[in-house]
C-alpha positions as CSV (number, residue, x, y, z in Angstrom):
1,M,36.2,48.0,-21.3
2,H,35.2,46.8,-24.8
3,N,33.7,49.4,-27.2
4,L,30.0,48.7,-26.7
5,E,28.8,51.2,-29.3
6,Q,30.9,49.5,-31.9
7,A,29.8,46.0,-30.9
8,I,26.1,47.1,-31.0
9,T,26.5,48.6,-34.5
10,L,28.4,45.6,-35.9
11,S,26.0,43.2,-34.4
12,I,23.0,44.9,-35.9
13,Q,24.7,45.1,-39.2
14,H,25.4,41.3,-39.0
15,C,21.7,40.7,-38.5
16,E,20.8,42.8,-41.5
17,S,23.5,41.2,-43.7
18,A,22.1,37.8,-42.9
19,N,18.6,39.0,-43.8
20,Y,17.7,38.3,-40.1
21,S,17.7,34.5,-40.7
22,S,19.6,31.7,-39.1
23,F,19.4,28.2,-37.9
24,D,18.2,27.6,-34.3
25,V,19.5,25.7,-31.3
26,F,16.3,23.5,-31.3
27,D,15.3,23.3,-35.0
28,A,16.2,19.6,-35.6
29,L,12.5,18.9,-36.6
30,N,12.3,21.8,-39.0
31,N,12.1,19.5,-42.0
32,K,8.6,18.2,-42.9
33,F,9.9,14.7,-43.8
34,I,11.8,14.3,-40.5
35,D,8.9,15.8,-38.6
36,N,6.4,13.4,-40.2
37,C,8.6,10.4,-39.8
38,L,8.8,11.0,-36.0
39,K,5.2,11.8,-35.4
40,D,4.1,10.4,-32.0
41,K,7.7,9.3,-31.3
42,T,8.3,11.9,-28.6
43,L,11.4,10.4,-27.1
44,L,13.1,10.1,-30.5
45,R,12.1,13.7,-31.3
46,R,13.7,14.9,-28.1
47,I,16.8,12.9,-28.7
48,L,17.3,14.4,-32.2
49,I,16.7,17.9,-30.9
50,Q,19.1,17.6,-28.0
51,T,21.8,15.8,-30.1
52,N,21.6,18.5,-32.8
53,S,21.8,21.3,-30.3
54,R,24.9,19.9,-28.6
55,L,27.0,19.0,-31.6
56,P,30.0,21.4,-32.0
57,F,29.6,21.2,-35.8
58,N,26.6,21.9,-38.0
59,I,24.7,18.9,-39.5
60,R,21.6,20.8,-40.5
61,P,22.3,21.0,-44.2
62,V,22.6,17.2,-44.2
63,L,19.3,17.0,-42.5
64,G,17.7,19.3,-45.0
65,I,17.0,22.0,-42.4
66,K,17.1,25.5,-43.7
67,K,17.7,28.9,-42.1
68,M,14.6,30.9,-41.3
69,V,13.6,34.2,-39.7
70,H,12.5,33.4,-36.2
71,T,9.5,35.1,-34.5
72,K,11.4,35.9,-31.3
73,A,14.1,37.5,-33.3
74,I,11.5,39.8,-35.0
75,S,10.1,40.9,-31.6
76,D,13.7,41.5,-30.3
77,L,14.5,43.6,-33.4
78,I,11.4,45.8,-32.9
79,S,12.7,46.5,-29.4
80,I,16.3,47.0,-30.7
81,Y,15.4,49.5,-33.4
82,S,12.9,51.3,-31.1
83,L,15.5,51.7,-28.4
84,M,18.1,52.8,-30.9
85,F,15.7,55.4,-32.3
86,Q,15.1,56.8,-28.8
87,K,18.8,57.4,-28.6
88,S,19.5,58.9,-32.0
89,T,16.1,59.7,-33.6
90,E,17.4,58.5,-37.0
91,I,14.3,58.1,-39.2
92,A,15.8,54.9,-40.8
93,L,15.6,53.2,-37.3
94,N,11.9,54.1,-37.0
95,E,11.3,52.7,-40.5
96,K,13.1,49.5,-39.6
97,A,11.1,49.2,-36.4
98,N,8.0,49.8,-38.4
99,A,8.9,47.1,-40.9
100,M,9.6,44.6,-38.2
101,F,6.3,45.5,-36.5
102,K,4.4,44.7,-39.7
103,V,6.3,41.4,-40.1
104,L,5.4,40.4,-36.5
105,L,1.7,41.0,-37.2
106,E,1.9,38.8,-40.2
107,R,3.4,36.0,-38.0
108,K,0.5,36.0,-35.6
109,I,-1.3,32.7,-35.1
110,G,-5.0,33.3,-35.2
111,V,-7.4,31.3,-33.0
112,T,-10.9,32.2,-34.2
113,D,-12.8,34.5,-31.7
114,A,-10.2,34.0,-29.0
115,G,-7.8,36.5,-30.5
116,Y,-4.2,35.6,-31.5
117,G,-0.8,35.0,-30.2
118,W,2.7,33.9,-31.4
119,G,4.8,30.8,-31.3
120,L,8.2,29.3,-32.3
121,N,7.1,28.7,-35.9
122,F,8.9,25.4,-36.0
123,P,8.1,21.9,-34.5
124,Y,9.5,21.4,-31.0
125,S,9.4,18.7,-28.4
126,T,10.5,18.6,-24.7
127,R,9.7,16.5,-21.7
128,F,6.8,18.9,-21.2
129,V,5.2,19.4,-24.6
130,D,5.1,18.3,-28.3
131,A,4.3,21.4,-30.4
132,S,3.8,22.0,-34.1
133,A,5.0,25.0,-36.1
134,H,1.6,26.5,-35.7
135,T,1.3,26.1,-31.9
136,P,1.2,29.5,-30.0
137,N,2.8,29.8,-26.6
138,L,2.9,32.2,-23.7
139,Y,6.6,33.1,-23.9
140,N,6.6,34.2,-27.6
141,T,3.3,36.0,-27.1
142,I,4.6,38.0,-24.1
143,N,7.8,39.0,-25.9
144,A,5.7,40.1,-28.9
145,L,3.6,42.4,-26.7
146,H,6.6,43.8,-24.9
147,S,8.2,44.7,-28.3
148,I,4.9,46.3,-29.5
149,L,4.9,48.5,-26.4
150,D,8.5,49.4,-27.1
151,F,7.5,50.4,-30.7
152,H,4.5,52.3,-29.3
153,E,6.9,54.5,-27.3
154,I,8.4,55.9,-30.6
155,D,5.4,55.7,-32.9
156,Q,1.7,56.2,-31.9
157,S,0.3,55.9,-35.4
158,F,-0.9,52.4,-35.0
159,N,-3.8,51.1,-32.9
160,V,-1.7,49.0,-30.6
161,K,-4.4,49.0,-28.0
162,G,-6.7,47.1,-30.3
163,I,-3.9,44.6,-30.9
164,I,-3.3,44.2,-27.2
165,D,-7.0,43.7,-26.6
166,N,-7.0,40.8,-29.1
167,V,-3.9,39.2,-27.6
168,L,-5.1,39.6,-24.0
169,N,-8.3,37.8,-24.9
170,F,-6.2,35.0,-26.4
171,M,-4.1,34.8,-23.3
172,M,-7.1,34.7,-21.0
173,T,-9.3,32.4,-22.9
174,Y,-7.2,30.2,-25.2
175,L,-4.1,29.7,-23.2
176,G,-5.9,30.3,-19.9
177,Y,-4.8,30.5,-16.3
178,V,-5.3,28.4,-13.2
179,E,-6.5,29.8,-9.9
180,E,-5.2,27.4,-7.3
181,N,-7.0,29.4,-4.6
182,D,-8.4,32.9,-4.0
183,E,-4.9,34.3,-3.7
184,T,-2.8,32.7,-6.4
185,A,-2.9,32.1,-10.2
186,W,-0.6,31.1,-13.0
187,F,-0.9,31.0,-16.8
188,R,-0.4,27.9,-19.0
189,Y,2.7,28.0,-21.2
190,Y,1.0,26.1,-24.0
191,P,-2.7,25.7,-24.8
192,G,-4.3,22.7,-23.1
193,Q,-1.1,21.9,-21.2
194,A,-1.4,19.7,-18.2
195,Y,-0.5,20.9,-14.7
196,L,2.8,22.8,-15.1
197,P,3.2,25.9,-13.0
198,T,6.3,27.8,-14.3
199,P,7.5,30.8,-12.2
200,N,9.7,32.5,-14.8
201,V,7.2,32.9,-17.6
202,N,4.5,33.9,-15.1
203,A,6.8,36.6,-13.8
204,T,7.0,38.0,-17.3
205,V,3.2,37.9,-17.6
206,A,2.9,39.9,-14.4
207,S,5.4,42.6,-15.6
208,L,3.6,42.7,-19.0
209,F,0.2,43.3,-17.4
210,A,1.6,46.0,-15.1
211,R,3.3,47.7,-18.0
212,I,0.1,47.6,-20.1
213,N,-1.9,49.3,-17.3
214,Y,0.9,51.8,-16.8
215,T,1.2,52.6,-20.5
216,F,-2.5,53.2,-21.1
217,K,-3.3,54.7,-17.6
218,E,-6.2,52.4,-17.0
219,E,-6.8,49.0,-15.6
220,L,-7.0,46.9,-18.7
221,I,-5.9,43.9,-16.6
222,Q,-7.3,43.7,-13.1
223,T,-4.8,44.5,-10.4
224,S,-6.1,41.6,-8.4
225,L,-5.0,39.1,-11.1
226,I,-1.5,40.7,-11.2
227,N,-1.3,40.3,-7.5
228,K,-2.3,36.6,-7.8
229,L,0.5,36.1,-10.2
230,L,2.9,37.8,-7.8
231,N,1.6,35.7,-4.9
232,F,2.4,32.6,-7.0
233,L,6.0,33.8,-7.3
234,K,6.2,34.5,-3.6
235,N,4.9,31.0,-2.8
236,T,7.2,29.3,-5.2
237,Q,10.4,31.2,-4.1
238,N,12.7,28.8,-2.2
239,E,14.0,29.7,1.2
240,N,17.4,30.6,-0.3
241,G,15.8,33.1,-2.7
242,S,15.9,30.9,-5.8
243,W,13.1,29.5,-8.0
244,Y,12.9,26.2,-9.7
245,Y,12.1,26.1,-13.4
246,T,8.7,24.5,-12.5
247,T,7.1,23.4,-9.3
248,T,6.8,19.8,-10.6
249,D,9.4,17.0,-9.9
250,K,10.6,17.1,-13.6
251,G,11.4,20.8,-13.4
252,E,13.4,21.1,-10.1
253,W,16.5,22.8,-11.4
254,I,17.8,26.3,-11.1
255,D,19.5,28.1,-14.0
256,G,20.7,31.6,-14.7
257,F,18.6,32.9,-17.5
258,H,15.2,31.8,-16.2
259,T,16.1,33.3,-12.8
260,G,17.1,36.5,-14.7
261,F,13.7,36.5,-16.4
262,I,12.0,36.7,-13.0
263,L,14.3,39.3,-11.6
264,E,14.1,41.6,-14.6
265,S,10.3,41.3,-14.5
266,L,10.1,42.2,-10.8
267,A,12.5,45.1,-11.3
268,L,10.2,46.5,-14.0
269,I,7.2,46.2,-11.8
270,K,9.1,48.0,-9.0
271,K,9.9,50.8,-11.4
272,I,6.5,51.5,-13.0
273,A,4.0,50.3,-10.4
274,S,3.1,51.9,-7.0
275,N,4.1,49.8,-4.0
276,K,0.6,50.3,-2.6
277,H,-0.6,48.0,-5.5
278,F,2.3,45.5,-5.8
279,S,4.8,44.5,-3.1
280,V,7.8,43.0,-4.8
281,D,10.8,44.5,-2.9
282,K,11.5,41.7,-0.4
283,M,11.1,39.0,-3.1
284,L,13.2,40.9,-5.6
285,L,16.1,41.6,-3.2
286,K,16.1,38.0,-1.8
287,G,16.1,36.6,-5.3
288,F,18.8,39.0,-6.5
289,D,21.1,38.1,-3.6
290,Y,20.8,34.5,-4.6
291,F,21.4,35.4,-8.3
292,V,24.7,37.2,-7.5
293,D,25.9,34.7,-4.9
294,S,25.1,31.5,-6.7
295,L,24.9,32.1,-10.5
296,F,28.2,33.8,-11.1
297,T,31.8,32.7,-10.6
298,K,34.1,34.9,-8.5
299,N,35.5,36.3,-11.8
300,G,32.1,37.3,-13.0
301,I,31.4,34.4,-15.5
302,P,27.6,33.7,-15.6
303,K,26.9,30.1,-14.5
304,Y,24.4,28.2,-16.6
305,Y,23.2,26.2,-13.5
306,N,23.6,27.0,-9.9
307,D,25.8,23.9,-9.3
308,R,28.1,24.1,-12.3
309,L,29.7,26.6,-14.7
310,Y,29.7,25.1,-18.1
311,P,28.5,25.7,-20.7
312,I,29.3,29.4,-20.9
313,E,26.3,30.0,-23.0
314,S,25.1,32.9,-25.1
315,Q,21.5,33.3,-24.0
316,N,22.4,32.8,-20.4
317,C,25.2,35.4,-20.6
318,A,22.9,37.8,-22.5
319,Q,20.3,37.5,-19.8
320,A,22.9,37.9,-17.0
321,M,23.9,41.3,-18.5
322,Q,20.3,42.3,-19.1
323,T,19.3,41.4,-15.5
324,L,22.2,43.3,-14.0
325,A,21.6,46.3,-16.2
326,K,17.8,46.3,-15.4
327,M,18.5,46.0,-11.7
328,R,20.6,49.2,-12.1
329,L,18.1,51.0,-14.3
330,Y,14.8,49.9,-12.7
331,A,15.7,49.2,-9.1
332,G,18.6,51.6,-8.5
333,I,20.9,48.8,-7.3
334,N,24.6,49.4,-8.1
335,T,25.6,46.4,-10.2
336,I,28.2,48.1,-12.3
337,E,31.3,46.3,-10.9
338,L,29.8,42.9,-11.6
339,L,28.3,44.0,-14.9
340,D,31.7,45.2,-16.0
341,R,33.3,41.8,-15.3
342,V,30.4,40.0,-17.0
343,V,30.8,42.1,-20.2
344,E,34.5,41.4,-20.4
345,N,33.9,37.6,-20.0
346,V,31.2,37.7,-22.7
347,F,33.5,39.3,-25.2
348,H,36.4,37.0,-24.2
349,Y,34.5,33.8,-24.6
350,L,31.7,34.4,-27.1
351,Y,32.2,37.5,-29.3
352,D,33.5,37.4,-32.8
353,E,35.0,40.7,-33.9
354,R,33.0,40.5,-37.2
355,G,29.9,41.3,-35.2
356,F,28.3,38.1,-33.9
357,F,28.1,35.9,-30.8
358,Y,29.0,32.2,-30.6
359,H,26.5,29.8,-29.2
360,K,28.6,28.6,-26.2
361,Q,32.0,27.7,-24.7
362,G,32.2,24.2,-23.3
363,R,34.8,22.9,-21.0
364,L,37.0,21.8,-23.9
365,I,35.2,22.9,-27.1
366,R,33.8,26.2,-28.4
367,N,30.6,26.0,-30.4
368,K,30.8,28.8,-32.9
369,Q,27.4,28.4,-34.4
370,F,25.4,31.6,-35.0
371,Y,21.8,31.6,-33.8
372,M,19.8,34.8,-34.4
373,R,16.9,34.5,-31.9
374,W,18.9,32.5,-29.3
375,S,22.2,34.4,-29.2
376,Q,22.4,37.5,-31.4
377,T,19.3,39.6,-30.7
378,P,19.3,38.9,-26.9
379,M,22.9,39.9,-26.8
380,I,22.2,43.2,-28.7
381,L,19.3,44.1,-26.3
382,A,21.6,43.3,-23.4
383,L,24.4,45.5,-24.7
384,I,22.0,48.4,-25.3
385,N,20.7,48.2,-21.8
386,T,24.2,47.6,-20.4
387,Q,25.4,50.8,-22.1
388,K,22.4,52.7,-20.6
389,A,23.3,51.3,-17.1
390,F,26.9,52.4,-17.4
391,V,26.0,56.0,-18.1
392,Q,23.1,56.3,-15.6
């Protein structure tokens, strides 16, 4: 077994030595000139982003793209320092979590009376959306609130409930949710987005809402709404236990890390919420059986898609470790044997002994690019929770 404590320490030190900044997998439009030249040319925007993300060498300096501190990395670092403080109670860790918390609040994207949320902070285009650097989204907002709750567990000197009220109002009114009938609901990923029901991010919404109610011991979010989100997950779960990325024709694929988001979220709900309010056991176990059987090789390498292995990719591998660890910590399922194999493969294929994780290993070529919010901070969080799972 690799020395997890040493890897965690070195990986955090690497973040700090880089001043928390890096390029990003999808930052090809993070140059105002390029962004402006490709306005309204969605296909070209997507082609540039995907080409840049797949190259085994770095052309960003040629494109005039600079490193930056990414919002998701900030929220991850709040959680990392908070979890580390819980373990060691070193005052410096509290101070670092505090500093990241303040930076995160500075990054919020305000929307008049609707409250505020968080976004990618760089231009981004996919087959589903064309977003500016100032467009908030559901995923970054959820991660920000989860990290704020992690910080609240070690430091109650800030009025985080007031922050949460503002963000909840933003989620409810600006992003908004769709009630398809009296029993189901789902939140929009981006403001004003057309019909795009997405199970993985709505699972994280459900877990966030359950956690908020659990933390403050009151029903800040109606139990009925949480159950509607869970019903959406039940209705969109395939017969074999899997979930597609979306329920539309353009999103009918199954991948490891989005499946992991759902399972981690359901496991958290199982841990903190009474089953008389939320029934997740059957859905969770069915999904987990599929996850283990179809999204890992026999040797414990996390598969990116259900039908093929490559790339062996950093975020996917981090989420695989995180999911297995949380299933152990939250749901009491013995995942240690598989988790042990996954850890060994992650260190074999992706870890640099200097304290950082490569982007991915392809069939023939290894992409050694360092991405803070995509690879590094998710890996650190996964290692911290893996360490906890091994000693439980």
